[in-house]
C-alpha positions as CSV (number, residue, x, y, z in Angstrom):
1,M,-22.5,-32.1,-5.8
2,L,-23.8,-29.2,-7.8
3,L,-26.6,-27.3,-6.0
4,F,-29.2,-26.5,-8.5
5,C,-29.9,-23.1,-7.1
6,R,-32.7,-20.6,-7.8
7,F,-30.8,-17.6,-9.1
8,T,-32.7,-15.0,-7.2
9,K,-31.7,-12.1,-5.0
10,P,-31.0,-12.8,-1.4
11,I,-33.7,-12.0,1.2
12,I,-33.5,-8.3,2.1
13,R,-33.1,-7.8,5.8
14,N,-33.2,-4.7,8.0
15,Y,-29.7,-3.3,8.1
16,N,-28.4,-2.9,11.7
17,Y,-24.8,-2.5,12.7
18,N,-25.3,-3.9,16.2
19,D,-28.0,-6.6,16.2
20,T,-26.9,-10.2,16.3
21,K,-30.3,-11.9,15.6
22,V,-31.9,-10.6,12.4
23,F,-35.6,-10.5,11.6
24,C,-36.7,-10.7,7.9
25,K,-38.8,-7.9,6.6
26,D,-41.7,-10.3,6.2
27,G,-41.8,-10.6,10.0
28,K,-41.1,-14.3,10.2
29,G,-38.0,-14.0,12.4
30,P,-36.0,-14.8,14.4
31,Q,-34.2,-17.4,12.3
32,M,-31.1,-19.5,12.9
33,S,-28.2,-17.0,13.2
34,V,-25.4,-17.6,10.7
35,F,-22.2,-15.6,11.1
36,G,-19.9,-15.0,8.1
37,V,-16.2,-14.6,8.5
38,V,-13.6,-13.5,6.0
39,C,-10.2,-15.1,6.6
40,E,-6.9,-16.2,5.2
41,C,-6.1,-18.8,7.9
42,N,-2.5,-18.5,6.9
43,P,-2.2,-20.8,8.8
44,Y,-4.9,-21.5,11.4
45,H,-3.7,-20.4,14.9
46,T,-5.1,-19.9,18.4
47,G,-6.3,-16.4,17.5
48,H,-8.7,-17.9,15.1
49,G,-9.9,-20.1,18.0
50,K,-10.7,-17.0,20.0
51,L,-12.8,-15.5,17.2
52,I,-14.7,-18.8,16.8
53,K,-15.4,-19.0,20.5
54,E,-16.5,-15.4,20.6
55,A,-18.8,-15.8,17.6
56,F,-20.7,-18.7,19.3
57,E,-20.9,-16.7,22.6
58,R,-22.5,-13.8,20.7
59,G,-25.2,-16.0,19.3
60,A,-24.0,-17.7,16.2
61,D,-25.6,-21.0,15.4
62,R,-23.5,-21.6,12.3
63,L,-20.2,-20.2,11.0
64,V,-19.5,-19.7,7.3
65,A,-16.0,-18.7,6.0
66,V,-14.9,-17.1,2.8
67,M,-11.2,-18.0,2.7
68,S,-8.3,-17.0,0.4
69,G,-6.9,-19.8,-1.7
70,D,-3.3,-20.6,-2.3
71,F,-2.2,-16.9,-2.6
72,V,-3.0,-14.3,0.0
73,Q,-3.7,-10.6,0.1
74,R,-0.1,-9.7,1.0
75,G,0.9,-11.0,-2.5
76,E,2.6,-14.1,-1.3
77,P,1.9,-17.9,-1.5
78,A,0.1,-19.3,1.5
79,V,2.2,-21.3,3.9
80,I,-0.1,-24.3,3.6
81,S,-2.4,-25.5,0.8
82,K,-5.9,-24.1,0.7
83,F,-7.5,-27.6,1.0
84,D,-5.6,-28.3,4.3
85,R,-6.4,-24.9,5.7
86,A,-10.1,-25.3,4.9
87,A,-10.1,-28.7,6.6
88,D,-8.6,-27.0,9.7
89,L,-11.5,-24.5,9.8
90,V,-14.2,-27.1,9.7
91,D,-12.4,-29.2,12.3
92,Q,-12.5,-26.1,14.5
93,G,-16.2,-25.3,14.2
94,F,-17.0,-23.8,10.8
95,S,-20.0,-25.3,9.0
96,L,-18.9,-24.2,5.5
97,V,-15.7,-22.9,3.9
98,F,-16.0,-21.2,0.6
99,E,-13.0,-20.2,-1.6
100,L,-12.2,-16.6,-2.4
101,P,-10.9,-17.0,-6.0
102,V,-7.3,-16.0,-6.5
103,R,-8.0,-12.8,-8.5
104,Y,-9.8,-11.4,-5.5
105,S,-7.4,-12.7,-2.9
106,L,-4.7,-10.9,-4.8
107,S,-6.5,-7.6,-4.8
108,S,-6.2,-4.4,-2.8
109,S,-7.8,-4.3,0.6
110,E,-10.8,-2.5,-0.9
111,R,-11.4,-5.0,-3.7
112,F,-10.6,-7.9,-1.4
113,A,-13.3,-6.8,1.1
114,A,-15.9,-6.0,-1.6
115,A,-15.5,-9.5,-3.2
116,S,-15.5,-11.3,0.2
117,V,-18.5,-9.4,1.7
118,G,-20.3,-9.5,-1.7
119,L,-19.9,-13.3,-1.8
120,L,-21.2,-13.8,1.7
121,D,-24.1,-11.5,1.0
122,A,-24.9,-13.3,-2.3
123,L,-25.3,-16.6,-0.4
124,G,-28.5,-15.2,1.1
125,A,-28.2,-17.2,4.3
126,V,-25.6,-15.2,6.3
127,D,-27.2,-12.7,8.6
128,T,-24.1,-11.3,10.4
129,L,-20.6,-10.3,9.3
130,F,-18.1,-10.9,12.1
131,F,-14.5,-9.9,12.2
132,G,-11.7,-8.9,14.5
133,S,-10.2,-5.4,14.7
134,E,-7.6,-3.6,16.8
135,C,-10.2,-0.9,17.4
136,G,-13.0,-3.0,18.6
137,N,-15.4,-0.1,18.3
138,I,-17.9,-0.7,15.6
139,D,-19.4,2.9,15.8
140,L,-16.0,4.5,15.2
141,L,-15.2,2.1,12.4
142,K,-18.5,2.9,10.8
143,D,-17.9,6.7,11.0
144,I,-14.5,6.2,9.3
145,A,-16.1,4.0,6.6
146,V,-18.7,6.7,5.8
147,T,-16.0,9.4,5.8
148,V,-13.7,7.5,3.4
149,D,-16.4,7.5,0.7
150,D,-17.4,11.1,1.2
151,K,-16.9,13.3,-1.8
152,E,-14.8,15.8,0.2
153,T,-12.5,13.1,1.4
154,R,-12.0,11.6,-2.1
155,A,-11.2,15.0,-3.5
156,R,-8.6,15.6,-0.7
157,V,-7.1,12.1,-1.3
158,S,-6.7,12.8,-5.0
159,E,-5.0,16.1,-4.2
160,L,-2.6,14.5,-1.8
161,C,-1.7,11.6,-4.2
162,A,-1.0,14.2,-6.9
163,G,1.4,15.8,-4.4
164,G,3.4,12.5,-4.0
165,Y,1.6,10.7,-1.2
166,S,0.9,7.0,-1.5
167,Y,-2.8,6.2,-1.5
168,P,-2.9,4.7,2.0
169,R,-1.0,7.6,3.5
170,A,-3.2,10.1,1.7
171,L,-6.4,8.4,2.8
172,S,-5.2,8.3,6.4
173,Y,-4.2,12.0,6.3
174,A,-7.5,13.1,4.8
175,V,-9.6,11.1,7.3
176,G,-7.6,12.6,10.1
177,E,-8.4,16.1,8.9
178,I,-12.1,15.3,9.1
179,C,-12.5,12.8,11.9
180,G,-9.5,13.7,14.1
181,R,-6.1,12.2,14.8
182,A,-7.5,9.2,16.7
183,A,-9.4,8.0,13.7
184,A,-6.3,8.5,11.5
185,E,-4.2,6.4,13.9
186,E,-6.8,3.6,13.8
187,M,-6.4,3.5,10.0
188,S,-2.7,2.6,10.3
189,K,-3.6,-0.8,11.8
190,A,-3.9,-3.8,9.4
191,N,-7.1,-5.3,10.7
192,N,-8.8,-2.0,11.1
193,I,-8.1,-1.2,7.5
194,L,-9.9,-4.4,6.4
195,A,-12.7,-3.7,8.9
196,I,-13.3,-0.3,7.4
197,D,-13.4,-1.8,3.9
198,Y,-15.8,-4.5,5.0
199,L,-18.2,-1.8,6.3
200,R,-17.8,0.2,3.1
201,A,-18.6,-2.9,1.1
202,L,-21.7,-3.5,3.2
203,I,-22.9,0.0,2.6
204,S,-22.1,-0.1,-1.1
205,C,-24.1,-3.2,-1.9
206,S,-27.0,-2.3,0.5
207,S,-26.4,-5.5,2.3
208,G,-28.9,-6.8,4.9
209,M,-26.2,-8.3,7.0
210,A,-25.7,-7.1,10.6
211,V,-22.1,-6.6,11.7
212,Q,-20.1,-7.1,14.8
213,T,-16.4,-6.8,15.6
214,M,-14.2,-8.4,18.3
215,K,-11.3,-6.4,19.7
216,R,-8.0,-8.2,18.9
217,E,-5.5,-8.3,21.7
218,E,-1.8,-8.4,21.2
219,D,-0.9,-11.7,22.9
220,G,1.8,-13.0,20.6
221,Y,-0.6,-15.4,18.8
222,S,-0.9,-14.3,15.2
223,A,-0.5,-15.7,11.7
224,H,2.6,-13.6,11.3
225,S,4.3,-15.0,14.4
226,V,3.4,-18.6,13.3
227,R,4.8,-18.0,9.8
228,E,8.0,-16.6,11.4
229,K,8.3,-19.8,13.5
230,I,7.9,-22.0,10.5
231,R,10.4,-19.9,8.6
232,N,12.9,-20.2,11.4
233,H,12.2,-23.9,12.0
234,E,10.9,-23.3,15.5
235,D,8.4,-25.4,17.4
236,T,4.8,-24.4,16.6
237,E,3.2,-26.6,19.2
238,G,0.4,-24.8,21.1
239,Y,0.1,-22.3,18.2
240,V,-1.5,-24.4,15.5
241,T,-3.8,-27.4,15.2
242,S,-2.4,-30.9,15.3
243,G,-3.1,-31.4,11.6
244,C,-1.2,-28.2,10.7
245,A,1.6,-29.1,13.0
246,E,2.0,-32.5,11.2
247,L,2.2,-30.7,7.8
248,I,4.9,-28.4,9.2
249,R,6.8,-31.3,10.7
250,R,6.7,-33.1,7.3
251,G,7.8,-30.0,5.6
252,D,4.7,-29.8,3.5
253,T,4.7,-26.0,3.2
254,F,5.5,-23.6,0.4
255,S,9.1,-23.1,-0.5
256,A,10.3,-19.5,-0.7
257,E,13.3,-20.6,-2.8
258,R,11.1,-22.4,-5.3
259,W,8.7,-19.4,-5.5
260,D,11.6,-17.1,-6.2
261,A,12.8,-19.2,-9.1
262,V,9.4,-19.9,-10.6
263,A,8.3,-16.3,-10.2
264,M,11.4,-14.8,-11.8
265,A,11.2,-17.3,-14.7
266,M,7.5,-16.4,-15.4
267,L,8.1,-12.6,-15.0
268,R,10.7,-12.7,-17.7
269,Q,8.1,-14.1,-20.1
270,V,5.4,-11.5,-19.4
271,S,5.1,-9.0,-22.3
272,E,5.1,-5.3,-21.9
273,N,1.4,-5.2,-23.0
274,D,0.4,-7.9,-20.4
275,V,2.2,-5.9,-17.7
276,R,-0.1,-3.0,-18.4
277,R,-3.1,-5.4,-18.0
278,I,-2.2,-6.6,-14.5
279,P,-4.9,-5.4,-12.1
280,D,-4.1,-2.2,-10.2
281,M,-1.2,-1.4,-12.6
282,S,-1.0,2.4,-12.9
283,G,0.9,5.5,-12.0
284,G,4.1,4.5,-13.6
285,L,4.4,1.2,-11.9
286,E,4.1,-0.7,-15.2
287,S,7.4,0.7,-16.6
288,R,9.3,0.1,-13.4
289,F,7.8,-3.4,-13.2
290,Y,8.7,-4.5,-16.8
291,K,12.2,-3.1,-16.6
292,A,12.9,-4.9,-13.3
293,A,11.5,-8.1,-14.6
294,R,14.1,-8.1,-17.4
295,E,17.1,-7.1,-15.2
296,A,16.6,-8.5,-11.7
297,A,18.1,-11.9,-10.8
298,S,15.9,-12.5,-7.8
299,L,12.6,-11.4,-6.3
300,E,14.5,-9.5,-3.6
301,E,16.3,-7.5,-6.4
302,F,13.1,-7.1,-8.3
303,Y,11.3,-5.6,-5.2
304,A,14.2,-3.3,-4.5
305,A,14.2,-2.0,-8.1
306,V,10.4,-1.4,-8.2
307,N,9.8,-0.1,-4.7
308,S,9.2,3.6,-4.2
309,K,7.2,5.9,-1.9
310,N,4.3,5.8,-4.3
311,F,3.9,2.0,-4.3
312,T,3.5,-0.2,-1.3
313,L,5.5,-3.5,-1.2
314,S,2.2,-5.4,-0.8
315,R,0.9,-3.9,-4.0
316,I,4.1,-4.8,-5.9
317,R,3.9,-8.4,-4.5
318,R,0.3,-8.7,-5.6
319,A,1.2,-7.6,-9.1
320,V,4.0,-10.2,-9.3
321,A,1.7,-13.0,-8.1
322,C,-1.0,-11.8,-10.6
323,A,1.5,-11.9,-13.5
324,V,2.8,-15.3,-12.5
325,C,-0.7,-16.7,-12.2
326,G,-1.9,-15.2,-15.5
327,I,-4.4,-12.7,-14.0
328,F,-4.9,-9.9,-16.4
329,G,-7.7,-7.5,-17.4
330,I,-10.9,-6.9,-15.6
331,A,-13.5,-9.1,-14.0
332,P,-16.7,-8.8,-12.0
333,A,-16.3,-7.1,-8.6
334,I,-18.0,-10.1,-6.9
335,P,-17.1,-13.7,-7.7
336,P,-19.5,-15.2,-10.2
337,Y,-19.8,-18.5,-8.2
338,A,-19.3,-19.9,-4.7
339,R,-17.0,-22.9,-4.5
340,I,-17.2,-25.1,-1.4
341,L,-13.8,-26.2,-0.1
342,A,-15.0,-28.0,3.0
343,I,-18.2,-28.9,4.9
344,G,-18.3,-29.2,8.7
345,T,-21.0,-29.9,11.3
346,G,-24.4,-28.5,10.2
347,G,-23.0,-27.6,6.8
348,K,-25.2,-29.9,4.7
349,E,-28.3,-28.5,6.3
350,L,-27.1,-25.0,5.8
351,L,-26.4,-25.7,2.1
352,G,-30.1,-26.5,1.8
353,D,-31.0,-23.1,3.0
354,I,-28.4,-21.5,0.7
355,A,-29.8,-23.3,-2.3
356,E,-33.1,-21.6,-1.8
357,K,-31.6,-18.1,-1.5
358,T,-28.3,-17.8,-3.3
359,A,-27.7,-15.4,-6.1
360,V,-24.7,-17.3,-7.5
361,P,-24.2,-21.0,-8.4
362,V,-22.8,-23.1,-5.5
363,S,-20.8,-26.3,-5.8
364,E,-17.6,-28.0,-4.8
365,N,-17.0,-28.9,-8.5
366,I,-15.0,-26.2,-10.2
367,A,-15.5,-27.7,-13.6
368,K,-19.2,-27.4,-13.3
369,L,-19.0,-23.9,-11.9
370,S,-16.8,-22.8,-14.8
371,S,-19.6,-23.6,-17.2
372,A,-22.1,-21.2,-15.5
373,S,-20.9,-18.1,-17.5
374,E,-18.0,-16.6,-19.3
375,D,-17.0,-14.8,-16.2
376,A,-17.1,-18.1,-14.2
377,A,-14.9,-19.7,-16.9
378,L,-12.3,-17.0,-16.6
379,I,-12.2,-17.0,-12.8
380,A,-12.1,-20.8,-12.6
381,A,-9.3,-21.0,-15.2
382,E,-7.2,-18.5,-13.2
383,E,-7.8,-20.5,-10.0
384,M,-6.8,-23.8,-11.5
385,R,-3.6,-22.2,-13.0
386,A,-2.8,-20.7,-9.6
387,T,-3.2,-24.0,-7.8
388,D,-0.9,-25.8,-10.3
389,I,1.7,-23.1,-9.8
390,Y,1.4,-23.4,-6.0
391,N,1.8,-27.1,-6.1
392,I,5.1,-26.9,-7.9
393,I,6.5,-24.4,-5.3
394,R,5.7,-26.6,-2.3
395,K,8.6,-28.2,-0.6
396,I,6.8,-31.5,-1.4
397,P,5.6,-30.7,-5.0
398,Q,2.3,-32.1,-6.2
399,P,1.0,-33.0,-9.7
400,A,-1.1,-30.6,-11.7
401,G,-4.9,-30.7,-11.7
402,E,-5.6,-30.9,-7.9
403,D,-8.6,-28.5,-8.3
404,L,-10.2,-31.2,-10.4
405,S,-9.1,-34.3,-8.5
406,R,-9.1,-33.3,-4.8
407,R,-12.0,-34.8,-2.9
408,L,-14.1,-32.5,-0.7
409,T,-13.4,-32.5,3.0
410,V,-16.6,-33.4,4.9
411,R,-16.9,-33.6,8.6
412,N,-20.1,-34.7,10.3
């Protein structure tokens, strides 16, 4: 089902950080409110349920997700296949789930946010970006986002990095000098970091989307806690959906042992030139990376050899996954297409609205999407390669070509 879209710019809406309902500049509002959510759903858990409930309580008529595929931003394989995770999301209330291609899901927080927000904005039908944060204060997050991109801040960050600080530590320190210690402390929290980058992306692309945040509470229900339970073979009942629980019970999750073996085998084949072409490879990381790939006997040894105060472990893991999945060189900052992974209640009607407004081709058919442009062909090829690799590191391995053969999940 390829949507033959009119490739025009999305409707420009008045930018407002706090409004839920958005009125178009032509004065024909209000319209059906569509909330966009960026997620990894790795895996779906009760915390996602709270976000969904809160979104509808705040006025959402439809929910649209941009979800990472089989590899996530921490630089690791997802616990469960992207197709199964997308099905979970539509079963729980999302109308549409779009895939964030692997190149972008394996990017730094800044690039991950820019690609995700840019894709939601390009659809033209999402009026509100909604996300969770430890802070829960949209005004403070906005102030930090503006400060991060201030020239004075950037100059100070460069100075600190030259003095041996890692980029995240330098950025936090510089913002603290300008905005105060409380702001710096907020920047140390994972969801706040993404929230700030979402806001920076909105400002950068002059998006018309409004934005809201929900304060995340520490209640023991997190994707990390669920992954730990799966790793330790503990009961996940009450934490995940019945479909996810069944996959876990069957053992249809990724295998850390298989990933270790496949990754090390692939790393030993990557040339020194290709190492230099891995995204975000700089500052001496490339030489440490190539040397460790030749000498380490396991990923644990590899990470220990490459790790230093200048490179976060997540950055190193992302570089490994990019190398294994054949992600080299540069690509557009925003995905060149929007691939549908699953359709839920109200999704078909919403696709009709998107078809009138989208700035990128939209389809569930990755082969058709790959023919849209050279950039689309590159991104689609990377995605299909990553899916094939993921399917061989599952505890229940699957044949190659799933991106071409898997049927779309549709819920009425």
